[in-house]
NUBA-222861 format. One record per residue (C-alpha): residue number from 1; residue in three letters; x, z, y. Coordinates in pm, 1 decimal. Example, Ala and Ser with C-alpha at 12.3 -4.5 7.8 and 13.67 -1.06 7.14 Angstrom:
# residues 2
   seq   type         xx         zz         yy
     1    ALA     1230.0      780.0     -450.0
     2    SER     1367.0      714.0     -106.0
This chain:
# residues 393
   seq   type         xx         zz         yy
     1    MET     -718.8    -3353.0     3946.4
     2    ARG    -1034.4    -3217.4     3787.3
     3    ARG    -1022.0    -2908.5     3569.3
     4    THR    -1246.1    -2624.2     3457.0
     5    LEU    -1203.4    -2250.9     3546.9
     6    LYS    -1376.4    -2015.4     3310.1
     7    TYR    -1467.4    -1650.1     3382.9
     8    ARG    -1663.7    -1387.6     3192.9
     9    LEU    -1980.5    -1259.0     3363.3
    10    TYR    -2025.3     -883.0     3383.1
    11    ARG    -2322.8     -763.1     3183.1
    12    SER    -2633.2     -669.8     3372.9
    13    LYS    -3010.7     -664.8     3340.5
    14    ARG    -3028.7     -993.5     3529.0
    15    ASP    -2862.4    -1172.4     3240.3
    16    LYS    -3204.5    -1220.7     3082.8
    17    GLN    -3283.5    -1469.8     3359.0
    18    LEU    -2985.2    -1685.9     3258.0
    19    VAL    -3080.6    -1657.2     2892.5
    20    LYS    -3431.3    -1782.3     2971.1
    21    ARG    -3284.0    -2084.7     3137.6
    22    ILE    -3069.5    -2156.6     2835.2
    23    HIS    -3380.3    -2137.6     2616.3
    24    ALA    -3567.1    -2370.5     2853.8
    25    GLY    -3280.7    -2620.3     2814.2
    26    ALA    -3319.9    -2598.1     2438.9
    27    SER    -3694.4    -2664.9     2463.8
    28    ILE    -3631.6    -2971.0     2683.4
    29    TRP    -3360.3    -3101.3     2440.4
    30    ASN    -3592.0    -3071.6     2142.6
    31    HIS    -3887.8    -3231.7     2323.7
    32    CYS    -3679.7    -3528.7     2438.6
    33    LEU    -3528.2    -3572.4     2094.7
    34    ALA    -3873.7    -3577.6     1931.5
    35    LEU    -3991.1    -3838.6     2186.4
    36    GLN    -3690.3    -4062.7     2114.2
    37    ASN    -3739.7    -4035.8     1735.2
    38    ARG    -4104.7    -4118.2     1764.0
    39    TYR    -4037.9    -4405.7     2004.3
    40    TYR    -3780.1    -4553.8     1766.1
    41    ARG    -4014.7    -4532.6     1468.2
    42    ARG    -4289.5    -4707.5     1660.8
    43    TYR    -4097.2    -4974.7     1853.3
    44    GLY    -3755.8    -4990.7     1687.1
    45    LYS    -3580.3    -4932.7     2017.7
    46    HIS    -3391.2    -4650.2     2182.2
    47    LEU    -3565.4    -4460.4     2464.9
    48    GLY    -3318.7    -4451.1     2755.9
    49    ALA    -3224.9    -4154.7     2970.7
    50    ASN    -3380.6    -4287.5     3290.2
    51    ARG    -3728.1    -4323.1     3139.6
    52    LEU    -3697.0    -3979.4     2985.5
    53    MET    -3608.8    -3828.6     3321.7
    54    LYS    -3919.0    -3973.8     3487.0
    55    HIS    -4138.2    -3857.6     3199.3
    56    ILE    -3996.6    -3501.0     3192.5
    57    ALA    -4028.4    -3479.8     3575.0
    58    LYS    -4404.4    -3527.2     3537.1
    59    LEU    -4433.0    -3280.7     3249.1
    60    ARG    -4243.8    -3008.5     3439.2
    61    LYS    -4535.9    -2989.3     3688.8
    62    ARG    -4756.6    -2855.0     3407.2
    63    LYS    -4500.3    -2663.2     3200.6
    64    VAL    -4405.5    -2343.4     3394.0
    65    PHE    -4139.5    -2247.7     3140.3
    66    TRP    -3940.8    -2563.9     3211.4
    67    GLN    -3952.0    -2499.9     3586.7
    68    GLN    -3690.5    -2223.2     3542.8
    69    LEU    -3437.0    -2502.2     3522.7
    70    GLY    -3379.7    -2704.5     3837.5
    71    SER    -3437.1    -3081.5     3832.7
    72    GLN    -3062.8    -3157.1     3822.7
    73    ALA    -3012.0    -2916.7     3533.9
    74    VAL    -3291.2    -3090.2     3342.0
    75    GLN    -3132.6    -3424.9     3410.4
    76    ASP    -2805.0    -3288.3     3274.1
    77    VAL    -2972.6    -3189.3     2947.7
    78    ILE    -3110.5    -3542.9     2908.6
    79    GLN    -2769.9    -3694.9     2990.2
    80    ARG    -2608.7    -3477.9     2725.0
    81    LEU    -2861.4    -3603.5     2468.9
    82    ASP    -2796.7    -3963.7     2574.4
    83    LYS    -2421.2    -3920.5     2540.5
    84    SER    -2471.5    -3770.6     2195.4
    85    TRP    -2668.9    -4080.5     2087.6
    86    ALA    -2400.3    -4306.6     2236.2
    87    ARG    -2130.4    -4136.0     2026.9
    88    PHE    -2343.2    -4171.6     1715.6
    89    PHE    -2405.2    -4543.8     1784.6
    90    ASP    -2030.7    -4603.1     1842.4
    91    TYR    -1960.8    -4440.9     1502.6
    92    VAL    -2217.2    -4660.4     1333.3
    93    LYS    -2072.9    -4975.1     1490.8
    94    ALA    -1723.9    -4869.4     1381.6
    95    LEU    -1838.0    -4823.7     1025.9
    96    LYS    -1993.7    -5167.5     1016.9
    97    SER    -1685.1    -5333.5     1159.6
    98    GLY    -1449.3    -5133.8      935.1
    99    LYS    -1262.8    -4966.4     1223.3
   100    LYS    -1151.5    -4602.0     1219.2
   101    HIS    -1365.6    -4365.6     1419.6
   102    ARG    -1426.3    -3993.4     1431.4
   103    LYS    -1725.6    -3901.4     1218.7
   104    THR    -2021.3    -3825.7     1441.5
   105    GLY    -2368.7    -3730.8     1327.5
   106    ARG    -2695.2    -3810.7     1499.5
   107    PRO    -2840.3    -3552.9     1747.5
   108    ARG    -3037.4    -3276.8     1583.9
   109    PHE    -3298.5    -3029.6     1691.4
   110    LYS    -3155.4    -2695.4     1805.4
   111    LYS    -3300.0    -2351.2     1791.3
   112    SER    -3289.3    -2165.3     2117.2
   113    ARG    -3029.8    -1915.1     1988.7
   114    PHE    -2795.0    -2201.9     1902.6
   115    TYR    -2829.1    -2381.0     2235.4
   116    THR    -2541.6    -2252.9     2442.3
   117    SER    -2537.4    -2367.5     2809.1
   118    PHE    -2690.7    -2534.5     3108.7
   119    THR    -2517.8    -2702.1     3409.7
   120    LEU    -2605.1    -2672.7     3777.1
   121    LYS    -2478.3    -2953.5     4008.6
   122    GLN    -2538.9    -2945.5     4383.7
   123    ASN    -2839.9    -2710.1     4390.7
   124    GLY    -2936.7    -2381.1     4232.2
   125    TRP    -2610.0    -2192.4     4295.7
   126    LYS    -2395.5    -2058.2     4579.4
   127    TYR    -2044.4    -1920.3     4547.2
   128    GLU    -2018.9    -1611.9     4768.0
   129    GLY    -1638.2    -1579.0     4741.6
   130    GLY    -1429.6    -1337.3     4537.3
   131    ASN    -1604.6    -1268.4     4208.7
   132    LYS    -1965.9    -1304.7     4328.7
   133    ILE    -2197.9    -1602.9     4273.2
   134    LYS    -2567.4    -1649.9     4340.8
   135    ILE    -2774.1    -1836.4     4079.8
   136    GLY    -3134.3    -1883.0     4169.8
   137    LYS    -3254.5    -1565.3     4340.7
   138    HIS    -3007.1    -1329.0     4170.6
   139    TYR    -2644.2    -1236.5     4230.7
   140    TYR    -2388.1    -1206.5     3947.1
   141    LYS    -2033.3    -1084.4     3927.3
   142    PHE    -1759.2    -1212.2     3698.1
   143    ALA    -1411.7    -1100.0     3595.2
   144    LEU    -1183.8    -1268.2     3847.1
   145    SER     -887.6    -1328.7     3617.1
   146    ARG     -746.3    -1596.4     3852.8
   147    PRO     -853.9    -1720.6     4199.6
   148    VAL    -1116.6    -1993.0     4226.4
   149    THR     -935.0    -2282.7     4388.0
   150    GLY    -1033.2    -2637.4     4476.0
   151    THR    -1371.4    -2792.1     4551.9
   152    ILE    -1642.5    -2678.1     4314.4
   153    LYS    -1844.6    -2969.0     4179.4
   154    THR    -2060.6    -2813.8     3903.3
   155    VAL    -2130.2    -2467.5     3767.0
   156    THR    -2202.7    -2416.5     3395.6
   157    ILE    -2337.6    -2099.1     3240.1
   158    LYS    -2232.2    -2071.4     2878.7
   159    ARG    -2325.9    -1820.8     2607.4
   160    ASP    -2088.4    -1763.6     2315.8
   161    ARG    -2174.1    -1642.9     1963.7
   162    VAL    -2111.3    -1281.0     2060.5
   163    GLY    -2381.4    -1303.1     2327.3
   164    ASP    -2152.1    -1278.1     2625.1
   165    LEU    -2215.1    -1509.2     2919.9
   166    TRP    -1944.2    -1714.6     3093.9
   167    VAL    -1940.6    -1903.8     3420.5
   168    CYS    -1742.7    -2228.9     3427.5
   169    PHE    -1646.9    -2390.3     3757.2
   170    SER    -1562.3    -2762.4     3741.7
   171    VAL    -1329.1    -2805.1     4042.0
   172    ILE    -1130.3    -3085.7     4200.2
   173    GLU     -785.6    -2994.9     4325.8
   174    ASP     -509.3    -3191.0     4495.5
   175    ILE     -223.9    -3117.7     4255.7
   176    VAL       89.9    -3325.2     4248.8
   177    LEU      199.0    -3348.6     3887.5
   178    PRO      570.5    -3398.3     3820.3
   179    THR      671.0    -3739.0     3693.2
   180    ILE      767.4    -3755.8     3328.4
   181    PRO     1123.8    -3887.7     3303.3
   182    ASP     1210.6    -4209.2     3114.2
   183    GLU     1362.8    -4190.6     2770.8
   184    ASP     1709.1    -4267.4     2900.7
   185    ALA     1680.2    -3999.0     3169.9
   186    VAL     1610.4    -3719.5     2921.0
   187    ILE     1910.9    -3487.5     2922.0
   188    ALA     1817.7    -3196.0     2696.2
   189    PRO     1581.8    -3302.7     2419.8
   190    ILE     1485.2    -3101.0     2111.5
   191    GLY     1343.4    -3196.5     1773.8
   192    ILE     1089.7    -2969.7     1609.0
   193    ASP      986.7    -2965.6     1242.1
   194    TRP      665.3    -2795.3     1132.8
   195    GLY      658.2    -2591.4      816.4
   196    LEU      478.0    -2314.2      630.5
   197    ILE      786.4    -2096.8      561.3
   198    HIS      895.2    -2134.6      925.1
   199    THR      643.2    -2267.1     1172.0
   200    MET      897.3    -2435.6     1399.8
   201    SER     1256.6    -2532.4     1302.3
   202    PHE     1480.7    -2683.2     1570.6
   203    SER     1735.5    -2957.2     1566.1
   204    ASP     2004.7    -2749.2     1741.8
   205    GLY     2018.0    -2500.6     1454.9
   206    ARG     1877.5    -2201.9     1644.7
   207    ALA     1672.5    -1942.3     1464.5
   208    PRO     1332.9    -2077.3     1359.0
   209    ILE     1006.7    -1939.3     1498.7
   210    ASP      731.6    -1801.6     1277.6
   211    ALA      382.4    -1822.1     1425.8
   212    PRO      194.4    -1492.1     1412.4
   213    ARG      -79.1    -1526.8     1150.3
   214    PHE     -355.1    -1360.4     1345.9
   215    LEU     -625.6    -1449.0     1089.1
   216    ASN     -419.7    -1298.8      808.8
   217    LYS     -366.5     -977.0     1008.4
   218    SER     -739.5     -938.8     1083.3
   219    LEU     -854.6    -1066.3      741.3
   220    ARG     -940.9     -722.5      609.7
   221    GLU    -1152.5     -637.0      913.7
   222    LEU    -1321.5     -979.9      905.5
   223    ARG    -1408.8     -952.0      535.3
   224    ARG    -1551.3     -603.0      582.5
   225    ALA    -1774.1     -726.6      867.3
   226    GLN    -1885.4    -1030.8      670.7
   227    ARG    -1973.8     -822.7      365.8
   228    ARG    -2172.9     -585.8      579.3
   229    LEU    -2366.0     -879.0      728.4
   230    SER    -2429.0    -1031.2      387.7
   231    ARG    -2563.7     -707.2      243.1
   232    ARG    -2788.1     -656.7      543.7
   233    ARG    -2937.0    -1008.0      506.3
   234    ASN    -2993.8     -953.4      137.1
   235    ARG    -3179.7     -625.8      201.7
   236    ASN    -3394.9     -787.1      476.5
   237    GLY    -3468.5    -1093.7      271.5
   238    GLY    -3300.7    -1317.9      527.2
   239    LYS    -3512.4    -1192.6      818.7
   240    ARG    -3359.0    -1160.7     1168.3
   241    THR    -3364.6     -793.9     1265.0
   242    ARG    -3185.5     -602.3     1536.1
   243    ASN    -2935.2     -457.3     1283.5
   244    THR    -2875.0     -801.2     1135.6
   245    GLU    -2801.8     -938.7     1479.7
   246    ASP    -2562.5     -651.9     1559.4
   247    ASP    -2369.9     -723.9     1237.0
   248    ARG    -2359.5    -1096.5     1316.1
   249    ARG    -2215.7    -1023.2     1658.1
   250    ARG    -1956.9     -795.3     1502.9
   251    VAL    -1836.0    -1084.8     1289.5
   252    ALA    -1830.3    -1320.1     1589.8
   253    ARG    -1641.5    -1067.1     1795.8
   254    VAL    -1357.8    -1050.9     1536.8
   255    GLN    -1345.3    -1425.8     1513.8
   256    ARG    -1327.5    -1462.1     1888.1
   257    ARG    -1042.0    -1219.8     1912.9
   258    ILE     -845.7    -1418.1     1655.4
   259    VAL     -897.7    -1741.9     1846.5
   260    ASP     -800.5    -1581.1     2177.2
   261    GLN     -481.7    -1439.8     2032.1
   262    ARG     -383.4    -1771.2     1874.5
   263    ARG     -450.4    -1962.6     2196.5
   264    ASP     -249.7    -1716.3     2404.2
   265    TRP       53.6    -1747.3     2167.7
   266    GLN       30.0    -2125.5     2176.9
   267    PHE       32.7    -2150.5     2556.6
   268    LYS      316.8    -1901.4     2585.8
   269    SER      526.6    -2085.4     2328.9
   270    ALA      455.6    -2424.4     2489.6
   271    HIS      567.7    -2297.5     2831.6
   272    GLU      888.5    -2148.8     2681.6
   273    LEU      975.3    -2482.6     2527.1
   274    CYS      910.5    -2669.9     2853.8
   275    ASP     1118.7    -2424.0     3047.3
   276    GLU     1429.0    -2506.3     2835.9
   277    PHE     1390.7    -2875.5     2741.9
   278    ASP     1292.5    -3190.7     2928.1
   279    GLY     1214.2    -3389.9     2607.4
   280    ILE     1037.8    -3267.1     2291.9
   281    ALA     1008.6    -3464.2     1968.9
   282    VAL      754.9    -3353.9     1702.2
   283    GLU      623.7    -3502.1     1382.9
   284    ASP      277.3    -3650.4     1390.0
   285    LEU       96.8    -3457.3     1110.9
   286    SER     -252.7    -3500.6      991.5
   287    GLY     -449.6    -3183.5     1037.9
   288    VAL     -709.5    -3284.0      779.5
   289    TRP     -442.3    -3347.4      516.5
   290    MET     -268.6    -3015.5      589.2
   291    GLN     -597.6    -2829.6      570.8
   292    ARG     -679.2    -2980.7      228.8
   293    MET     -331.1    -2903.5       97.0
   294    TRP     -270.9    -2555.8      234.3
   295    GLY     -617.0    -2422.8      317.3
   296    ARG     -651.7    -2108.5      518.8
   297    LYS     -282.3    -2075.4      592.9
   298    SER     -286.4    -2411.6      764.2
   299    SER     -589.8    -2312.3      970.8
   300    ASP     -423.9    -1985.4     1070.6
   301    ILE     -117.7    -2165.0     1207.4
   302    ALA     -325.2    -2449.1     1362.8
   303    TRP      -62.8    -2726.9     1406.1
   304    SER     -302.9    -2979.8     1554.1
   305    GLU     -435.8    -2732.4     1813.1
   306    PHE      -81.2    -2636.5     1909.9
   307    LEU       16.5    -3005.3     1944.1
   308    SER     -274.2    -3058.2     2183.3
   309    THR     -176.9    -2750.3     2382.8
   310    LEU      186.2    -2867.6     2393.1
   311    GLY       84.3    -3207.0     2517.0
   312    HIS     -124.9    -3054.9     2791.2
   313    VAL      154.4    -2828.1     2908.5
   314    CYS      414.1    -3103.2     2893.0
   315    SER      200.4    -3330.7     3116.2
   316    LYS      174.6    -3051.0     3376.7
   317    ARG      549.9    -2961.7     3357.9
   318    GLY      689.9    -3314.7     3357.2
   319    VAL      830.4    -3295.9     3005.6
   320    MET      833.8    -3598.2     2772.1
   321    LEU      657.4    -3537.2     2442.4
   322    LYS      697.5    -3795.1     2166.9
   323    ARG      533.4    -3793.7     1822.6
   324    VAL      710.4    -3970.9     1541.3
   325    ASP      624.6    -4059.5     1180.3
   326    ALA      708.0    -3766.6      952.9
   327    ALA      780.2    -3987.5      644.2
   328    TYR     1105.5    -3893.5      466.5
   329    THR     1236.9    -3675.7      750.4
   330    SER     1313.4    -3392.1      513.3
   331    LYS     1470.7    -3606.8      240.5
   332    THR     1690.7    -3829.4      463.7
   333    CYS     2045.8    -3717.1      536.3
   334    SER     2094.1    -3690.5      912.7
   335    VAL     2461.4    -3785.9      879.3
   336    CYS     2468.0    -4095.3      651.7
   337    GLY     2098.4    -4182.0      623.8
   338    ASN     2091.2    -4147.7      241.9
   339    ILE     1744.4    -4063.9       96.8
   340    LEU     1736.5    -3810.8     -187.8
   341    ASP     1451.7    -3722.4     -423.2
   342    LEU     1384.7    -3358.0     -338.1
   343    LYS     1116.8    -3109.1     -436.4
   344    LEU      943.2    -2865.6     -202.6
   345    THR     1143.1    -2583.3     -360.0
   346    ASP     1474.2    -2737.4     -255.9
   347    ARG     1532.6    -2564.9       76.9
   348    ASP     1908.9    -2636.4       97.4
   349    TRP     2074.4    -2948.8      -40.4
   350    LYS     2403.1    -3136.5      -37.9
   351    CYS     2431.1    -3508.1       30.8
   352    GLN     2667.5    -3750.6     -140.2
   353    CYS     2864.4    -3775.5      184.1
   354    GLY     2951.2    -3405.8      154.3
   355    ALA     2718.6    -3275.6      423.1
   356    TYR     2525.3    -2961.8      346.2
   357    HIS     2175.4    -2935.2      504.6
   358    ASP     1904.4    -2687.1      564.4
   359    ARG     1590.1    -2879.3      477.1
   360    ASP     1391.8    -2792.7      793.0
   361    VAL     1687.0    -2823.3     1032.9
   362    ASN     1778.5    -3163.1      887.1
   363    ALA     1415.0    -3277.6      930.2
   364    ALA     1419.3    -3167.9     1294.2
   365    ILE     1744.0    -3366.2     1354.4
   366    ASN     1586.3    -3678.3     1202.1
   367    ILE     1275.2    -3631.8     1415.7
   368    LEU     1493.9    -3609.2     1730.5
   369    GLY     1684.3    -3920.7     1629.3
   370    ARG     1366.3    -4120.2     1576.0
   371    ALA     1217.3    -4011.1     1910.2
   372    PHE     1532.4    -4036.7     2121.7
   373    PRO     1776.2    -4276.0     1952.5
   374    ASN     2022.6    -4250.3     2239.9
   375    GLN     2044.8    -3870.7     2206.3
   376    ARG     2253.8    -3709.7     1935.5
   377    GLY     2130.1    -3379.0     1811.7
   378    ASP     2350.8    -3101.2     1688.3
   379    ALA     2360.8    -3087.7     1312.5
   380    GLY     2314.9    -2715.3     1329.5
   381    GLY     2494.9    -2570.1     1029.4
   382    LEU     2641.5    -2886.6      878.2
   383    GLU     2952.4    -2813.9      693.1
   384    GLU     3172.8    -2971.1      425.0
   385    ILE     3132.7    -2814.3       81.7
   386    PRO     3399.8    -2835.8     -185.1
   387    SER     3303.9    -3079.3     -455.9
   388    GLY     3318.1    -2811.0     -718.6
   389    GLU     3024.2    -2613.4     -578.7
   390    ALA     2677.8    -2652.1     -718.2
   391    VAL     2419.1    -2858.1     -531.9
   392    ALA     2092.7    -2686.5     -452.4
   393    ALA     1881.8    -2998.7     -484.3
């Protein structure tokens, strides 16, 4: 199994050597992109990666700045550019054939401050054990949050928007993943319904879970930092000064903390679900549609990101995860199957069969039934209501 281990490098004066290498990678990227654009305008063909590698290898003998990157790191930059073109060509072919494909733009020129990383393969680095690594002629230390295990294949130095440097080890480990049980072998499944009032409602009727809205909690601090940056840019006429750069990093630092908090909660919640259940059924929602409908609140909860995290944890824990169509799960009675015309404001409703439903719990039961037809979920709060009582719907 191949995975990536990421650690934060401690700050030191030697970091400028790594930053120079990142800038050299940006220069090579822009030069190769300009060559490809000019070659296409002249000959109407794409300039391949192999020919570019041979050409850049000759130019590196004259350009001292490019020699800061090793030959394999330069090849990795050209391979990244070639993969970027391949994704763009696949998107164009999909458009012509009428197939669905993720929108991908053509590669663009990048300023050195926006170019983020370079990758070292077999040469140019040496892991000294513990939290110490040698890159080039210099030694660097990183925060050893977890041990470095497995066989290291590549080392990537990455710079984030705050300006901090990270070392990423791509390792290969012999890990035996548990087998995911068959649908008939699932003993304790659960259905989960996503919502804005309650983030997760469960088919067994337990108390729903509300995701901490980390963006909403830090919104005042983020707005203050963004206003300060905007005023600074207006006073400087858009010029990049040291104070402007400090304000920009302050905004990036707040945004990074929000992302880290959200990711930490998602992984902890996913592991808690996998500890208790061997089958999880969720509704397959469109993140783009939710973003357009609910805006910032949808981005703060991040359903799509949580689904990806849940799928990753389930594959490692041997838990079956099934996504089902969410159509009419909230309006369909989980007892008799009758479909009612409900509004979003109708949170509790009574069916013609006499069953009384909580909207979210009923949807979770229907999701569980669609994913695992052989399993029967607990109705969680179903009860008979006298016919004289008013119906909420």
